[in-house]
C-alpha positions as CSV (number, residue, x, y, z in Angstrom):
1,M,-55.3,142.8,91.4
2,S,-55.9,142.1,88.0
3,K,-59.7,141.6,86.8
4,K,-58.8,140.5,83.3
5,V,-59.3,136.9,82.1
6,T,-57.8,134.9,79.2
7,G,-60.4,135.2,76.3
8,K,-61.5,132.4,74.0
9,K,-59.0,133.2,71.2
10,A,-56.0,133.6,73.5
11,A,-57.0,130.3,75.3
12,S,-57.2,128.6,72.0
13,S,-53.6,130.0,71.1
14,A,-52.3,128.9,74.5
15,S,-53.6,125.3,74.0
16,K,-52.1,125.0,70.5
17,T,-48.7,126.3,72.1
18,L,-48.8,123.8,74.9
19,K,-49.4,121.0,72.3
20,S,-46.8,122.1,69.9
21,S,-43.6,120.0,70.0
22,S,-41.7,123.0,68.4
23,A,-42.6,125.5,71.1
24,G,-39.9,126.4,73.5
25,S,-40.1,126.2,77.3
26,K,-40.7,130.0,77.7
27,S,-43.5,130.0,75.2
28,K,-45.2,127.0,77.1
29,S,-44.7,128.7,80.4
30,A,-46.5,131.8,79.3
31,A,-49.2,129.7,77.5
32,G,-49.7,127.8,80.7
33,S,-50.2,130.9,82.7
34,A,-52.6,132.2,80.3
35,L,-54.5,129.0,80.0
36,S,-54.7,128.9,83.9
37,Q,-56.3,132.4,84.1
38,T,-59.3,131.5,81.9
39,K,-62.4,132.2,83.9
40,A,-60.2,133.1,86.9
41,P,-60.2,136.9,87.3
42,K,-58.3,136.7,90.8
43,K,-55.4,135.1,89.3
44,T,-52.3,137.0,88.0
45,T,-49.4,136.2,86.1
46,S,-46.4,135.4,88.2
47,K,-42.9,137.2,87.7
48,K,-41.4,134.2,86.3
49,A,-44.2,133.7,83.7
50,A,-44.3,137.4,82.9
51,T,-40.5,137.3,82.2
52,A,-41.0,134.2,80.0
53,A,-43.9,135.8,78.1
54,S,-41.8,139.0,77.5
55,K,-38.9,136.9,76.0
56,T,-41.6,135.0,73.8
57,L,-43.0,138.2,72.5
58,S,-39.4,139.4,71.7
59,D,-38.4,136.2,70.1
60,G,-38.6,136.4,66.3
61,R,-39.1,132.5,66.0
62,A,-42.2,132.3,68.2
63,S,-45.3,131.5,66.5
64,K,-48.3,133.8,66.3
65,A,-50.2,131.5,68.7
66,S,-47.4,131.6,71.3
67,K,-47.2,135.4,71.1
68,S,-50.9,135.7,71.4
69,A,-50.8,133.5,74.6
70,A,-47.8,135.5,75.9
71,G,-49.6,138.8,75.2
72,S,-52.6,137.4,77.3
73,A,-50.4,136.4,80.1
74,L,-48.6,139.7,80.4
75,A,-51.9,141.6,80.3
76,Q,-52.9,140.0,83.5
77,K,-49.7,140.6,85.3
78,S,-50.2,142.5,88.7
79,S,-49.4,146.1,88.5
80,K,-48.3,146.2,92.1
81,K,-44.6,147.0,92.6
82,K,-42.7,145.9,95.7
83,K,-40.8,148.6,97.6
């Protein structure tokens, strides 16, 4: 279980991404995940949101704010692997 939470800067970036009309759905998914984990150490990023965050980070068109939010979401992904 992750003990990490979204920090103030990442939360601000996530908020900007969610409000942006030019941000894509994957960026917004990652931003929503990061924002939902503000002050919530027991929450972790879902597999779907982690995939969206990964794609956002590798997208050259994504804004700095989107990439910040995506990085925060990925940092909070559970490290458990299913067998």
